[in-house]
N, C-alpha and C positions, 0 to 999 in steps of 0.2 A: 614514422608510420608503424603501426603495430600489426601483429599477425591475427589471423582469424581466431586461433585458440585463445589468445589473450582477451578477446572481446566476447566470446561466446556467452550470451545471456547477460552481458554487462549492463545494458540499458534497462533491462527488466529488473535486475536485482537492485540497482541503485534507485529505481523509482518506487521502491517498496517501503518507504517511510510511512507513518501512519496518519499524520494529521496535516491539514493544509496550514500554511503559515498565517498568522494573524498580524504580521507586520506589513503595513501598507507598501505596495510597490515592490515586494520582494517575493521570489520563489525560492524554496529550499528543497534540495534534493532529498534530504533526510531530516525530519524534524518532528516535533511533538505539538499537540494542540495548544498548550499553555506556555511552553518554553521550548527552546531548541537546545539539546544536549550535544556537546561536541563529539564528532565522530571519533571512535577509537577508545572511548573510556572503557576500562576493563577491571574496575574495582570489584572484587568478589571476596567474601569472607572465607578465610582459610578454615580447614577442618578443625583445628584446635579451638578456634573461637566458636565454631558451630556447636561443638560438644557442650559448651557452657550455657546454651540457651535453654531456659526452663520450658516445660511442657504443661504446666499446671493450667487449669481453666482460670480465667480472670475473675476476681471478686466483683460482685455487684454487676453481673452480666445483664445486659439489656435483653429484652425478649425478642424473639423472632429475627435473629440474624441469619441471613441466607447468603451463601457463597456460591458463585458460579465460576467455574474454571473454563475460560474460553481460549481457543487456539485459532489464530488467523493464518490464512493463505493456503493451508494444505501442504506444509513442508513435510517431507518424508521423515525427518528426524522427530516429528511429533509422535510417531509410533512408540518411541521410548516412554513418553509421558502417558500415552494411552495404556500401555502395559502396566505402568505403575498404578494408575488410578483404578484399573480393573482389579489388580491384586488387593487394593485397599478398600474396595467396595464403594468407590466414588464414581461420579459421572461428570462429563464435560460437554461443551458445545464446540464443534469444529466448524469454523466459518471457511468455506471453500471457494477459491477462485477457480471457476470451472474450466477455463482455458488451459490451466496448468495440470489438470488431472492426467495421469499416465505419462507425464513428461519427466525428464531426468531431474532428480532431487525432490520430486513432489510425490504426493500420495497417489496410488493407483486406484482404479475402480474397485479392485478386490480389497484393497486396504479400507476404503470407505465402507464397503459392505460389512466388513468385520467390525469396524468401529461402531457402526450402527447396531449390529447384532449384540454388541457388548453393553447396550443400553445408553449409548451416547447419542447426542443430537447432531445432525448435519444441517448447517445453516448456510445462507447465501452471502457471497462476498464479491459479486459481479463476475464478469467473464474474463476481463484482462487487467483488473485492478487499477483503473484510472482514477484521477481526481474528478469526481462526478460533477462538481460545481463548475469546473472549467470546460465542460463539454456542452454541445448543443442539447436541448431537451430530448430530441429524438434519440441521440446516441446514449444519453443517460438512461432513458427508458429501456433501450436494448440491453444495456449492461445489467441493469437490475432485474428486469423481467426474464431475459433469456438465460441468465445464470440460474434463476429459480427453476425455470422450465427444464433445464438440463438435469438438475438434481432430482426433480420430481420424476422425470423420465427414467431415472435410475432406480426408482422405487422408494425414495426417501420422503418422509413428511418434512416439508420445508416451510417454516413459519417465522424464522428469525433471520435478521440481516445485520451485517456490520459494515459501516461506511469505510471504504478505503481511505487512508489518510485522515480518518474522522472528518472528512470534508462533507458538509451538509449545509443546507439552507431550507427555508420553508418549501420552496418548489421541489427540492430533492426529497424531502420528507413526504410530500404528497405523491411523488412517483413511487416511493417504496410502498406506500399504502395501496396505490393503484395496482401495483404488480402482485398484490396478494399477501404481503408479509404482515404479520401481527406486531412486529417490533423491529427496532433498529438501534444498534449500540453506537454511542459516541465514545470519546476518550477525553480525559483531563477535566471532567466536571465535578469530581469529588476529590478530597484531599489525598495526597500520596506522600512519598518520601521527600519530595521537593518542598523545602520550607516555604516557598512562595505560595503553596497551595493550602497552607494551614487554615485559612479562613473558610475554605470550601466545606460542604457537608462531608460527614464521615462515610456516608453511603447514600444510595438512592432509596426512595420510598417504595413500599410495596402496597398497591400497584404504583408504578412510576407516574409522575405528573404528566410526562409526555412519552408514551411508549415508542414513539418514532425518533426520539433522541434520548435513550436511556443513559443515565449518568454512570460513569466509571472512572477510576483513577487512571493516571498515565500508564501506558503499556509497560510491562516488565522488561527491563533490559539488563545488560551485563553489569551495571553498577548496583543492582539490587542484591541485598544480602538476605539471609534467612530471617534476621530480625525485621527487615523492611517488609517482607512478605507476611510475617506473623502480625506485625503492627497494623497492616491493612484490615485484618480481621478483628483484632482485639480492640482497635479504636472504635469500630462500630459496636462491638459487644458491650463495651463499657460506657457508651454514650447513647446513641439514638436507636441502635439496632438497624434493621433495613437490609438492603441488597448490596453486596460487594461483588462486583464483576472484575476478575483478574484476567488480563490479556497476555498471552504468551505467543511467541513466534518460533524460535528455534530452541530445541532442547538437545544440546550437542556441545562438542568441544571443537574449536577451530573453524567455525563457520563465521557468519556475519558478526563482527566484533561488537556491534551495538545491540542487536536484538536477540542475543543468545544468553541463556543460562545453562549451566551444566546439568546433566542428568542427576548427578549427586545432589545438587542443591534442590532441584525439583522434587526428588524423592524425599529429602528431609522435610521439605515444606508439606508435601502431600501426606506424609506420615503424621506430622503434627496436626494437620487439618482433620485427618481421620480420627485421631484421638479426641479432638474437640467435638466431632460429630458423635462419637461414642458417649462422651460425657454429657451430651445433650445441650451444649452451649451454642452450636451452630447446626444448620441444615445445609447440605450440599445438593444443589439442583441444577438442571440444565436451564438455559434461558427460556425455552418453551414451557417448562414446568412452572417457572415463576410467572410468566405472562399469561399462560392459559389460552383458551380459545381453540376453535377448530381450524383445520387447514382449508384455506380458500382455494377456489379453482385456479388452475394455471392460466397465466396471461402472457401471450406472446408479444414481444416487442415489435416495433415497426421494421420493415425490410430495409436492408442496407441500400442506399442509393447506388445506381449503376455508375460506372466511370463516365466522366464528361466526354463530349465528342473531341476528336483530335484537334489540336491547336488551342485547347482551353487550358488555362492554368489550373492544375489539379490541387493546389494548396488552398486550404481553407484559412481565412483571415490572414492573407499573405503579408500584409503590411502591419500586422499587429495592432490595428486601430481599435478593434473591438475588445474591451476588457470586461472581465467578470470578477468582481472582488479584487480589482487591481491586477489580475492575471490575464494575459492575452488568451482569449477564448480559443480552444482547440490546441493549445500548446502546453508542453510539460518540460520539466527539468529532467535531465538525464546525465549519466556519467558512471564512472567506476573508479576503484582504486582508493588510495589514501590522499585526500585533498579536501579543501573546504571551498565549495563554490557559493557565491552569492549572486542572485539574479535580481535585476531591477529594471523597471520600465523607465526609460529616459526620454527626454524631449529636447530638440526636435529629432525626428527620424530622418532617414535618407530622403524619404518623401513622407508627407503627412506629419502627424503629431508624435507618434511613438516609434521607438526602437527598443531593443532589448540589450542590456549591458550585463555581461557575465564577468565577474571578477573572481579569479582563482588564487587562493593563498594556501600556504602550508602543504604544497604539493611535493610528495615523494614518489607517487606513482599514479597512473590513470589519467583521466581527463574529465571534462564536463561539457555539456552542450544543451542548447534549446532545440526541441524537435517536436513535430506534430504528435499529439497524444497517441499512445500505443493502445488503440481501441479496436472496434469492429468495422470501421469504415466511415463513421460519421465525421471524423476529423482526419484520420490518416488516409492517404490516397489508396484507392483500390487498384491493385496491380494485375497485370495479365502475364501469365507464364510465357517466357520467351521474348517478351518485349523489352526494349531498351528505353531509358528515360533521360531526358536532358534536364539537368538541375542548374538553377541559377540563384544567387543570393548576393546581397551587398553587405560588406563588412568593413570595419577598421579595427585594428588590434595592435597590441604590443608584442605578440608572439605569433609564430606560424599557425596556420589552421588547415583544415581539410574537411571535405564532406565525409561524414560517417553514416553508414546505412544499416538499417535493420529491416527484416521482413517478417510477416505473420504467417504462421502455418497452423494446420489443424483447426481447432475450435477457438483459437485466440492466443496461441503461444508465440511470443516474439523472440527472435534470435538474431544475432549479428550476421550481417551479409558481407560487406566489403567497405573499403575506404578509398578515396581519391588520393593522388599524390599531394604532398604538403605544398602549401602556398606561403610565401614569405609574408611577414607582418606588413601592414599598410597603415600609415598615419592618417590618411584621408580615405573617404569612402571609395571602395573598390569593388567591382563586380567580379565574382568568380563563377565560372561555368564549367560543367563537366558532364559527360555522358556515361551512364552506367553500362555494365555488361548486361546480357540478357537475364531477366528475372528467373531464378531457378524454378524447376518443377515443384509444384505443391505450394508455392507462395501465393498469397492472396492479397496482401497489403504491404505498403512500403512506408517507412518513416526515416527521416534523415535530418541532420543538422550540421552546422559548422562547429567543430570542437576547439577546445584550447587545452593544451597538455603541458603548460608551463605557468608558473606564477605570473599573473598579469591580467589584462582585460581584453575582451573582444565585444564589439557592439555590432549587432546584425539587424537587418531589415529587408523588406521587399523580396520575399522568397518566391521562386517560380519552379514549376515542374511540368514537363510536357512528355506525353507518350509519343515516341517517334517510331513505333512499330517494331516488328520482329527483325 
């Protein structure tokens, strides 16, 4: 069993990969749209190599190459990048997860006001950063619309959206348009440093063929070098021209080892890009400046459904029978630490057709689990302060397990709550039951799952949760 400090924010941080998996029957806790890069890759070009990269404009430059610098999630360390682009006369688009504003390690309201005042764009990125395709339509609408409304209420012009996990389908695209956005960015649909993407276009067209899934390369991560970043631009410059959207998450040292580049590397690239702009070979614009159009009126999402009456199972899709793109609807992968989790729907379940099997390998720290989506209440149960809850689930595993719980506070920020005692591994289907302590003041939602914290497998099914009162 772990302490509260070890878990603070763990489920939230681990669920912040960018793209839904395209592998049938598998959920990935951290992954990319066209391929999955192993957790922990840290290849960065050293300063001596960086010094040798030329800054000259490419010969035979194609016309009308536009670069957009985009920043996802609203991480506080993006202020370093914002100061850099301000100094260099560049602008960017900051896609903000509104439930995280003013929370530890995220941008504050004052930060966002300053970023906008410096000429940058503030865009939408939902309220709690869920995989939209895995949610119910009503919850997806709440996430998209209410995130935009929150930003508009802060005084921002909000026209651009970015899909969390790059997870989208035609129905989700329609919701983005319905909520009043003029565009939405995907990931992994143009060529990048990955050799497997070489046959993809060098850039999106201007205007894009589909403004509600604009094409962009894979997100920038810790394996990218200065040469990789420059090549994204020069490839378009020397071929088709068009729109190059680069996606950044952390600009820091010592944070998320996958989605981080150093301030030094970002500054070197931004300096090079500013020189290209001065030379007239590229234009640097926000997403809104590329797409154009007026700001549409705010559209409020549907109200969160009230808690069910006492004695009713509060878990949505409790037997995992409803699948959306092979993923159990209303469920998400979670975890933290250094390990490699693989999620798969298996059959038969404890009851019905489906169960979820989680296989953990390469574990040196942390855990993984399946749990209700960390959302606004369409999938995660709505909690009542001071009430206790009886939890039940069926499992079989090769390692001990326990209930691990999170709760929602504020406008959509999820944080670690508590965990039950460990239960020994079970070779056959076994039901585990536990009653929570009272839900803390300020909490409005609950999410929980059975974790695994050793190399091995755990298969789960038939989840139940009941409000047993104060």
